[in-house]
C-alpha positions as CSV (number, residue, x, y, z in Angstrom):
1,X,-22.9,-20.5,-7.8
2,X,-23.9,-18.1,-5.5
3,X,-24.2,-18.3,-2.4
4,X,-27.1,-17.5,-0.3
5,X,-27.4,-15.3,1.9
6,X,-29.2,-13.7,5.2
7,X,-29.8,-10.8,6.6
8,X,-28.9,-10.5,10.4
9,X,-29.4,-8.2,12.8
10,X,-27.7,-8.3,16.2
11,X,-28.6,-6.2,19.4
12,X,-27.2,-6.1,22.9
13,X,-26.0,-3.2,25.5
14,X,-23.6,-1.2,24.5
15,X,-21.0,-1.7,27.0
16,X,-21.0,-4.9,25.4
17,X,-20.2,-4.1,21.5
18,X,-16.2,-4.3,21.9
19,X,-16.9,-8.2,23.2
20,X,-19.7,-9.0,20.5
21,X,-18.0,-7.6,17.3
22,X,-14.2,-8.9,19.0
23,X,-15.9,-12.6,19.5
24,X,-18.6,-12.8,16.8
25,X,-17.9,-10.5,13.9
26,X,-14.1,-11.3,13.7
27,X,-14.8,-14.8,13.5
28,X,-17.4,-14.6,10.3
29,X,-17.4,-12.6,7.3
30,X,-20.2,-10.5,7.1
31,X,-21.0,-7.6,5.0
32,X,-22.2,-4.7,7.4
33,X,-24.8,-2.1,6.3
34,X,-25.8,1.1,8.2
35,X,-27.7,0.1,10.6
36,X,-29.6,3.7,10.5
37,X,-30.3,3.7,6.9
38,X,-31.5,-0.1,7.1
39,X,-33.4,0.9,10.4
40,X,-34.7,4.5,8.7
41,X,-38.1,4.3,9.8
42,X,-37.9,3.4,13.3
43,X,-37.4,6.3,15.5
44,X,-35.4,7.1,18.8
45,X,-31.9,5.8,16.9
46,X,-29.0,7.5,16.9
47,X,-25.7,7.1,15.2
48,X,-22.6,5.2,17.3
49,X,-20.0,7.2,16.5
50,X,-17.1,7.9,18.8
51,X,-13.7,8.9,17.9
52,X,-11.2,5.5,17.6
53,X,-8.9,6.5,21.0
54,X,-6.2,4.3,19.5
55,X,-6.1,5.9,15.8
56,X,-3.1,7.4,17.2
57,X,-1.5,5.5,19.3
58,X,-1.9,2.2,16.1
59,X,0.1,5.2,13.7
60,X,3.0,5.4,16.0
61,X,3.4,1.5,16.3
62,X,3.8,1.0,13.1
63,X,6.7,2.7,12.6
64,X,8.3,0.1,15.7
65,X,6.8,-2.4,13.5
66,X,8.6,-1.7,10.2
67,X,11.7,-1.9,12.5
68,X,11.6,-5.3,12.9
69,X,12.9,-7.7,10.3
70,X,10.3,-10.5,10.7
71,X,7.2,-9.7,12.1
72,X,6.4,-12.9,13.4
73,X,6.7,-13.6,16.9
74,X,8.2,-16.8,18.0
75,X,5.2,-16.8,20.8
76,X,1.9,-15.1,20.4
77,X,0.8,-13.9,23.9
78,X,-3.2,-12.6,24.5
79,X,-3.4,-9.2,26.0
80,X,-6.4,-6.5,26.7
81,X,-6.3,-3.4,24.9
82,X,-5.7,-2.0,28.6
83,X,-2.3,-4.4,28.4
84,X,-1.7,-3.1,25.0
85,X,-1.9,0.4,24.8
86,X,0.1,0.4,28.1
87,X,3.2,-1.5,26.7
88,X,3.0,0.1,23.4
89,X,3.1,3.4,25.1
90,X,6.0,2.5,27.1
91,X,8.1,0.9,24.6
92,X,7.3,4.2,22.6
93,X,8.5,6.4,25.4
94,X,12.0,4.7,25.2
95,X,12.4,5.1,21.8
96,X,11.2,8.6,21.8
97,X,14.1,9.3,24.2
98,X,16.4,7.7,21.5
99,X,15.1,9.5,19.1
100,X,15.2,12.7,20.6
101,X,19.1,12.6,21.0
102,X,19.3,11.2,17.3
103,X,17.3,14.2,16.2
104,X,19.5,16.9,18.4
105,X,22.5,15.0,16.8
106,X,21.2,15.5,13.3
107,X,21.0,19.1,13.2
108,X,24.4,18.9,14.5
109,X,25.4,17.0,11.8
110,X,23.3,19.6,9.6
111,X,25.1,22.7,11.2
112,X,28.8,21.0,10.8
113,X,28.0,20.2,7.5
114,X,27.4,24.0,6.7
115,X,30.5,25.0,8.2
116,X,32.3,22.8,5.9
117,X,30.6,23.8,2.8
118,X,31.3,27.8,3.8
119,X,35.1,26.7,5.1
120,X,36.0,24.4,2.1
121,X,37.1,27.0,-0.6
122,X,39.0,28.9,1.3
123,X,41.3,25.6,2.2
124,X,45.0,27.0,1.2
125,X,44.7,30.0,2.5
126,X,47.6,29.6,5.0
127,X,46.1,31.9,7.9
128,X,44.6,31.7,11.2
129,X,40.5,32.1,10.7
130,X,39.9,33.4,14.4
131,X,43.0,35.8,14.0
132,X,41.1,37.3,10.7
133,X,38.2,37.4,12.3
134,X,39.1,39.4,15.2
135,X,41.0,42.4,13.0
136,X,40.3,46.0,14.0
137,X,41.2,48.1,11.2
138,X,41.9,46.2,8.8
139,X,38.1,45.2,6.8
140,X,38.4,41.5,4.9
141,X,35.7,39.8,2.9
142,X,35.3,36.5,2.0
143,X,33.8,35.8,-1.3
144,X,34.0,34.2,-4.6
145,X,33.7,36.4,-8.4
146,X,33.1,34.7,-12.0
147,X,36.3,34.5,-14.1
148,X,34.7,37.2,-16.2
149,X,34.7,40.1,-13.6
150,X,38.3,38.6,-11.9
151,X,39.8,38.5,-14.8
152,X,39.1,42.4,-15.7
153,X,39.5,42.9,-11.8
154,X,43.2,41.7,-12.5
155,X,44.3,43.8,-15.8
156,X,42.2,46.9,-14.7
157,X,41.4,48.0,-11.3
158,X,43.8,45.8,-8.5
159,X,46.7,48.1,-9.3
160,X,45.3,50.7,-8.7
161,X,43.3,49.3,-5.3
162,X,44.5,50.0,-2.1
163,X,43.7,46.5,-1.5
164,X,44.4,42.6,-1.1
165,X,43.1,39.8,-2.6
166,X,44.3,36.5,-2.0
167,X,42.4,33.7,-4.3
168,X,42.2,30.4,-2.3
169,X,39.9,28.2,-5.2
170,X,38.3,28.4,-8.1
171,X,36.0,25.8,-10.1
172,X,34.8,26.4,-13.6
173,X,32.9,29.9,-13.2
174,X,34.2,31.7,-10.0
175,X,37.6,32.2,-7.9
176,X,37.0,31.9,-4.5
177,X,39.0,34.2,-2.2
178,X,39.7,37.1,0.2
179,X,40.0,40.4,0.4
180,X,41.9,42.9,2.5
181,X,41.2,46.3,2.7
182,X,42.3,49.5,5.3
183,X,39.3,50.4,7.2
184,X,39.3,54.1,5.9
185,X,39.4,52.6,2.0
186,X,36.8,49.7,2.7
187,X,33.8,51.8,0.9
188,X,35.4,52.5,-2.0
189,X,37.0,49.0,-2.2
190,X,33.5,47.5,-1.1
191,X,31.6,49.3,-4.3
192,X,33.9,48.4,-6.7
193,X,34.0,44.4,-5.4
194,X,30.1,44.7,-5.5
195,X,30.0,46.6,-9.0
196,X,32.1,43.3,-10.2
197,X,30.1,41.1,-8.8
198,X,31.8,40.1,-5.7
199,X,29.4,38.0,-3.6
200,X,30.0,37.7,-0.1
201,X,30.5,34.9,2.6
202,X,29.8,35.8,6.1
203,X,32.1,33.0,8.4
204,X,31.0,32.2,11.6
205,X,33.4,32.5,14.8
206,X,33.5,29.1,15.4
207,X,36.6,28.0,13.2
208,X,40.3,27.4,14.7
209,X,43.3,27.2,13.4
210,X,43.8,27.9,9.7
211,X,41.0,27.0,7.1
212,X,42.9,23.4,6.3
213,X,42.7,22.3,9.9
214,X,39.2,24.2,10.6
215,X,37.9,21.9,7.5
216,X,40.0,18.7,9.2
217,X,38.5,18.8,12.5
218,X,35.3,19.8,11.7
219,X,35.4,16.6,9.2
220,X,36.5,14.3,12.2
221,X,33.5,15.7,13.9
222,X,31.0,15.4,11.8
223,X,32.5,11.5,11.2
224,X,31.8,11.3,15.1
225,X,28.7,12.6,15.0
226,X,27.3,10.2,12.4
227,X,28.8,7.0,14.2
228,X,26.5,8.4,17.1
229,X,23.7,8.7,15.1
230,X,24.4,5.1,13.7
231,X,24.8,3.7,17.3
232,X,21.5,5.1,18.5
233,X,20.0,3.5,15.2
234,X,21.4,0.2,16.4
235,X,20.0,0.5,20.0
236,X,16.6,1.4,18.7
237,X,16.9,-1.5,16.6
238,X,18.4,-3.7,19.2
239,X,15.6,-2.2,22.3
240,X,12.5,-3.1,19.7
241,X,14.2,-7.0,18.3
242,X,14.4,-7.6,22.5
243,X,10.6,-7.0,23.0
244,X,9.8,-7.9,20.0
245,X,7.4,-10.9,20.6
246,X,5.4,-8.7,23.2
247,X,5.2,-5.7,20.9
248,X,3.8,-7.8,18.0
249,X,1.2,-9.2,20.6
250,X,0.3,-5.9,21.7
251,X,0.5,-4.5,17.9
252,X,-2.2,-7.2,16.7
253,X,-4.5,-6.7,19.9
254,X,-4.5,-2.8,19.1
255,X,-5.1,-3.6,15.6
256,X,-8.1,-5.7,16.4
257,X,-9.6,-3.4,18.7
258,X,-9.1,-0.5,16.5
259,X,-11.3,-2.1,13.5
260,X,-13.6,-3.2,16.0
261,X,-14.0,0.5,16.6
262,X,-14.6,1.4,13.4
263,X,-17.4,-1.4,13.1
264,X,-19.1,1.5,15.1
265,X,-19.3,3.7,12.3
266,X,-22.0,1.1,10.8
267,X,-24.1,0.5,14.0
268,X,-26.9,2.4,15.6
269,X,-27.7,3.4,19.1
270,X,-30.7,3.9,21.2
271,X,-31.5,7.3,22.7
272,X,-31.6,6.8,26.2
273,X,-30.9,9.2,29.0
274,X,-29.2,6.3,31.4
275,X,-26.1,5.0,29.7
276,X,-26.9,1.9,31.3
277,X,-29.9,1.6,29.1
278,X,-28.4,2.1,25.7
279,X,-28.2,-0.7,23.3
280,X,-26.5,-0.9,20.2
281,X,-28.1,-2.9,16.9
282,X,-25.7,-3.9,14.1
283,X,-27.2,-4.9,10.5
284,X,-25.7,-6.9,7.9
285,X,-25.7,-10.3,5.4
286,X,-24.0,-13.4,6.1
287,X,-24.0,-16.2,4.1
288,X,-26.6,-18.7,4.9
289,X,-24.2,-21.1,6.3
290,X,-22.3,-19.3,8.5
291,X,-25.7,-17.0,9.9
292,X,-26.3,-20.7,11.2
293,X,-23.5,-21.1,12.8
294,X,-23.5,-17.9,14.3
295,X,-27.3,-18.5,15.7
296,X,-25.6,-21.6,17.3
297,X,-23.1,-19.6,19.0
298,X,-24.9,-17.0,20.1
299,X,-27.7,-19.0,21.6
300,X,-25.6,-18.9,25.1
301,X,-25.6,-15.3,25.1
302,X,-28.1,-14.0,27.8
303,X,-28.3,-10.1,26.6
304,X,-27.4,-10.0,23.2
305,X,-29.7,-10.9,20.5
306,X,-29.5,-12.4,16.6
307,X,-32.5,-12.3,14.4
308,X,-32.4,-13.4,10.8
309,X,-34.3,-11.6,7.9
310,X,-35.9,-14.2,5.6
311,X,-37.5,-12.0,3.5
312,X,-35.4,-9.7,1.4
313,X,-38.4,-7.7,0.0
314,X,-38.7,-5.8,3.3
315,X,-35.4,-4.8,3.1
316,X,-33.8,-1.1,1.4
317,X,-30.9,-3.2,0.5
318,X,-30.0,-5.5,-1.8
319,X,-27.6,-8.6,-0.6
320,X,-23.7,-8.5,-1.6
321,X,-22.6,-11.0,-4.1
322,X,-20.4,-14.0,-2.9
323,X,-19.8,-16.6,-5.6
324,X,-18.9,-20.3,-4.4
325,X,-17.0,-22.7,-7.2
326,X,-15.4,-26.0,-7.2
327,X,-11.0,-25.0,-6.6
328,X,-10.4,-25.4,-9.8
329,X,-12.7,-23.5,-11.3
330,X,-12.4,-21.0,-8.6
331,X,-9.6,-19.1,-10.8
332,X,-11.5,-18.2,-13.5
333,X,-13.5,-15.7,-11.0
334,X,-11.1,-13.3,-11.5
335,X,-12.2,-12.6,-15.5
336,X,-16.3,-12.7,-13.5
337,X,-15.0,-10.1,-11.4
338,X,-13.2,-8.0,-14.3
339,X,-15.9,-7.5,-16.0
340,X,-18.8,-7.2,-13.2
341,X,-19.9,-9.4,-10.2
342,X,-23.1,-11.0,-11.5
343,X,-26.3,-9.6,-9.1
344,X,-27.3,-12.0,-6.2
345,X,-30.3,-13.5,-8.0
346,X,-28.8,-14.3,-11.6
347,X,-26.0,-17.2,-12.5
348,X,-22.7,-17.1,-11.6
349,X,-21.3,-17.7,-15.3
350,X,-17.7,-18.7,-13.7
351,X,-18.6,-22.2,-14.9
352,X,-19.5,-21.5,-18.0
353,X,-16.7,-19.2,-18.4
354,X,-13.9,-21.8,-17.4
355,X,-15.1,-24.4,-19.7
356,X,-15.3,-22.7,-23.1
357,X,-11.7,-20.4,-22.3
358,X,-9.8,-23.8,-21.4
359,X,-11.9,-25.4,-24.4
360,X,-11.4,-22.5,-27.2
361,X,-7.3,-22.4,-25.9
362,X,-7.1,-26.1,-26.7
363,X,-8.8,-26.1,-29.7
364,X,-6.5,-23.0,-31.1
365,X,-3.5,-24.4,-29.3
366,X,-3.8,-27.6,-29.2
367,X,-0.1,-29.2,-28.9
368,X,0.8,-32.2,-26.6
369,X,4.8,-30.8,-25.5
370,X,3.6,-27.0,-25.6
371,X,0.3,-28.1,-23.3
372,X,2.5,-30.1,-21.0
373,X,4.9,-26.9,-20.7
374,X,1.6,-24.7,-19.7
375,X,1.0,-27.1,-17.5
376,X,4.0,-27.6,-15.7
377,X,5.2,-23.8,-15.8
378,X,1.3,-23.0,-14.9
379,X,1.2,-25.3,-11.4
380,X,4.8,-24.3,-10.3
381,X,4.5,-20.8,-10.5
382,X,0.7,-21.1,-8.6
383,X,2.0,-23.5,-6.2
384,X,5.0,-20.3,-6.0
385,X,3.3,-17.4,-6.2
386,X,-0.8,-18.7,-5.2
387,X,-1.5,-16.9,-8.7
388,X,-4.8,-17.5,-10.0
389,X,-3.4,-16.5,-13.8
390,X,-1.3,-19.4,-13.4
391,X,-4.0,-21.7,-12.6
392,X,-5.7,-20.7,-15.5
393,X,-2.6,-21.3,-17.6
394,X,-2.0,-24.8,-16.5
395,X,-5.9,-25.5,-17.2
396,X,-5.9,-24.5,-20.1
397,X,-2.4,-26.6,-20.7
398,X,-4.5,-29.5,-20.0
399,X,-7.1,-28.7,-22.7
400,X,-4.0,-27.7,-25.0
401,X,-2.7,-31.3,-24.6
402,X,-5.9,-32.7,-25.1
403,X,-6.3,-31.3,-27.9
404,X,-2.8,-32.2,-29.3
405,X,-3.7,-35.6,-28.8
406,X,-6.7,-35.3,-31.2
407,X,-4.7,-32.8,-33.9
408,X,-1.7,-35.5,-33.8
409,X,0.7,-32.3,-32.4
410,X,3.6,-32.3,-30.6
411,X,6.0,-29.1,-30.8
412,X,4.9,-28.4,-34.1
413,X,5.7,-31.7,-35.5
414,X,2.4,-33.9,-36.9
415,X,4.6,-36.8,-37.7
416,X,5.4,-37.6,-33.8
417,X,2.2,-39.1,-32.5
418,X,-0.9,-40.1,-34.1
419,X,-3.8,-37.9,-35.0
420,X,-7.2,-39.4,-33.0
421,X,-9.7,-37.4,-34.8
422,X,-7.9,-35.4,-37.5
423,X,-4.9,-33.4,-39.0
424,X,-5.9,-29.5,-39.1
425,X,-3.6,-28.5,-41.7
426,X,-5.2,-32.1,-44.4
427,X,-8.8,-31.2,-43.3
428,X,-9.2,-27.0,-42.9
429,X,-12.9,-26.8,-43.9
430,X,-14.0,-29.6,-41.2
431,X,-11.9,-27.3,-38.6
432,X,-13.4,-24.3,-39.8
433,X,-17.1,-25.6,-39.7
434,X,-16.5,-27.6,-36.4
435,X,-15.3,-24.1,-34.9
436,X,-18.3,-22.0,-36.6
437,X,-20.9,-24.6,-34.8
438,X,-19.0,-24.4,-31.5
439,X,-19.3,-20.3,-31.9
440,X,-23.2,-20.4,-32.9
441,X,-23.4,-23.0,-29.9
442,X,-21.9,-20.7,-27.5
443,X,-23.6,-17.5,-28.7
444,X,-26.9,-19.5,-28.0
445,X,-26.1,-20.7,-24.6
446,X,-25.3,-17.1,-23.4
447,X,-28.5,-15.6,-24.7
448,X,-30.4,-18.7,-22.9
449,X,-28.5,-17.2,-19.7
450,X,-29.4,-13.9,-20.5
451,X,-33.1,-14.7,-20.3
452,X,-33.0,-16.6,-17.3
453,X,-31.4,-14.2,-15.5
454,X,-34.3,-11.5,-16.9
455,X,-36.9,-14.0,-15.9
456,X,-35.0,-14.1,-12.3
457,X,-34.8,-10.5,-11.8
458,X,-38.7,-10.0,-13.7
459,X,-37.1,-7.6,-16.5
460,X,-40.0,-8.9,-18.9
461,X,-38.4,-6.1,-21.4
462,X,-35.0,-7.5,-21.0
463,X,-35.9,-10.9,-21.2
464,X,-38.1,-10.6,-24.6
465,X,-36.3,-7.0,-26.7
466,X,-32.7,-7.0,-24.9
467,X,-30.0,-7.7,-27.5
468,X,-29.6,-11.2,-26.3
469,X,-33.3,-11.7,-25.7
470,X,-35.8,-13.7,-26.7
471,X,-36.5,-11.5,-30.1
472,X,-32.6,-11.7,-30.8
473,X,-32.9,-15.6,-30.3
474,X,-35.7,-16.1,-32.2
475,X,-33.9,-14.3,-35.3
């Protein structure tokens, strides 16, 4: 069935807005409408729009919450918004300091990684790098050259040049090394190496000892920096875990107030010069039962008023549809929502879908053994995962079991138990005629439901001439 909805308007002083939203709107499920749109004929109203002051802090606090292993507090503490923002800000400040150190260490680790990449191909050069970098009369070039050009260089050029090339390493594509040349010959030799596509590399003056010694020193230093980064991560995690309960309480308060603040987008505000004279207006839909409870709760309010509107025809918005079915039929609401929730004044087809779906499944797959397996499997999955589809499977299994007894089928064997009505394989025509008759009944019921919905919505064209209307039913 579809629950009856009531349209409510809540009005009160602007400075009471957060308290009202926190106390009442969070307690009841209300479908808010834009108050300015609903009250478009009323003059002297303006949007109640303000920038959410908690948005940035909430975003930063979410990063802290992600670092907590279990997000269930041991003890829950109620905090005001001032206490919550102050507490989260202090925790963020402490964590930011550690994050800043971690950022610096990461930058240092990246720099060390680059130094390792630069020196690694020259590890077999058995000479102090610093001394090479301090040469004044001998020019040197670190770099790499492809195998093709290195072969040509070795055979045809090397013996005719005043240069010394020391090969340090090689891979599938390149030969890595360093060449030395007197300063007077450097221009000529550099030009020749350039023509051979020699790729120069510039080593910074940060290495000590031979390339192998420098490489091992930097590797060790990089490991130490990585250990420091891991220690800071552990410190941050321990710091957050030590204040987990208070942090989660503050975060919950911040989330609540942030959501409450966003409600302002749907509210309107009166235009007055004095702040003390400003009033807010909130409009929305509430179920009839909840509207009665809300009215009862707000009787003690002296400055906040709640008005219930019963006449829906005077409203610009249509009431939302809220389905209400027995627990056994509730999983089948999934199919209804999949094809489109019915309008507020239409019939809820959930009961019809649940019964027909289960009956048809039972008729087509009637088997006691398989039906029991579906019941047990569906029930177990529903208990563990709360899956609506699993509940539907269990319901279908019940009808499959019932029709299994009707057909006398147990895991496909038709001689284990005696059938209560007929054996489908021996009475094929009877089964076919029963299926046709059942299908006709379903089509007729669906047409009747469509006609009733047309009458409810006062759409006579739909009632009389729709594909599933009176004209088609008459045929």
